[in-house]
C-alpha positions in Angstrom: 0.0 0.0 0.0 1.4 3.4 -1.0 0.7 6.1 1.6 0.1 9.6 0.5 -1.5 11.3 3.5 -0.1 14.0 5.7 -2.6 13.2 8.4 -1.2 9.7 8.8 2.3 11.1 9.2 1.0 13.5 11.9 -0.5 10.7 13.8 2.7 8.6 13.6 4.7 11.5 14.9 2.3 12.2 17.7 2.3 8.5 18.8 6.1 8.4 18.7 6.3 11.6 20.8 3.8 10.2 23.3 5.9 7.0 23.6 9.1 9.0 24.2 7.7 11.1 27.0 6.0 8.2 28.7 2.8 8.4 30.8 1.9 11.9 32.0 -1.2 11.4 34.1 -4.8 10.5 33.9 -7.0 11.2 30.9 -10.4 12.8 31.4 -13.8 11.1 30.8 -14.9 10.6 27.2 -11.4 10.5 25.8 -12.3 7.4 23.7 -15.2 9.4 22.0 -12.9 12.3 21.3 -10.2 10.0 19.9 -12.6 8.1 17.7 -14.2 11.4 16.4 -10.7 12.6 15.4 -9.9 9.3 13.7 -13.2 9.3 11.8 -12.5 12.9 10.7 -9.3 11.8 9.0 -11.3 9.7 6.5 -10.3 6.7 4.5 -6.7 6.5 3.1 -6.3 6.7 -0.6 -5.0 3.4 -2.1 -3.3 3.1 -5.4 -3.1 -0.3 -7.0 0.3 -1.6 -7.9 0.9 -4.3 -10.5 1.9 -6.8 -7.9 -1.5 -6.3 -6.2 -3.4 -7.2 -9.4 -1.2 -10.2 -9.9 -1.8 -11.5 -6.4 -5.5 -11.1 -6.8 -5.3 -13.2 -10.0 -3.2 -15.9 -8.4 -5.4 -16.3 -5.4 -8.5 -16.6 -7.6 -6.7 -19.2 -9.7 -5.2 -21.2 -6.8 -8.5 -23.1 -5.7 -9.2 -24.0 -9.4 -5.6 -25.3 -9.8 -5.9 -27.3 -6.6 -9.2 -28.8 -7.7 -7.8 -29.8 -11.1 -4.7 -31.4 -9.5 -7.0 -33.3 -7.0 -9.2 -34.5 -9.9 -6.2 -35.6 -12.0 -4.7 -37.4 -9.1 -7.9 -39.2 -8.3 -8.3 -40.2 -12.0 -4.8 -41.5 -12.2 -5.2 -43.4 -9.0 -8.3 -45.2 -10.3 -6.7 -45.8 -13.7 -3.6 -47.4 -12.4 -5.3 -49.4 -9.7 -3.1 -50.3 -6.8 0.5 -50.7 -8.0 3.2 -51.6 -5.5 6.5 -49.9 -5.6 8.1 -53.0 -7.1 5.6 -53.2 -10.0 6.0 -49.6 -10.8 9.8 -49.8 -10.7 9.7 -52.8 -13.0 7.5 -51.0 -15.5 9.8 -47.9 -15.5 13.1 -49.9 -15.6 12.2 -52.6 -18.1 10.6 -50.5 -20.8 11.2 -47.1 -22.4 9.6 -44.2 -20.5 6.8 -43.5 -22.9 5.8 -47.2 -23.1 5.9 -47.5 -19.3 3.7 -44.4 -19.0 1.1 -45.9 -21.3 1.2 -49.2 -19.4 0.6 -47.3 -16.1 -2.3 -45.5 -17.6 -3.7 -48.7 -19.0 -3.6 -47.6 -22.6 -1.3 -50.3 -24.2 
């Protein structure tokens, strides 16, 4: 987020100053109301979108779809190959060429 607001800088400086001087005494009644009124008077901060923000929004919308596709593909391959032990899978990959072994695992040859 890119900040472009002098009011925010004033608040940061006031908070830093208050921290440096430490506690000075009691506050009067209604200080929360006055504080929140001052905060509301500042208004919303302006936000400018950066290219990375747009990219992140796209990625997070795409992530569940990609996860669902991977899950469906994994389930499909699991049911296509049946239950292969490690020894059977190793024998298929070692004895034959890779593309022939892949077709055998998928049940296409």
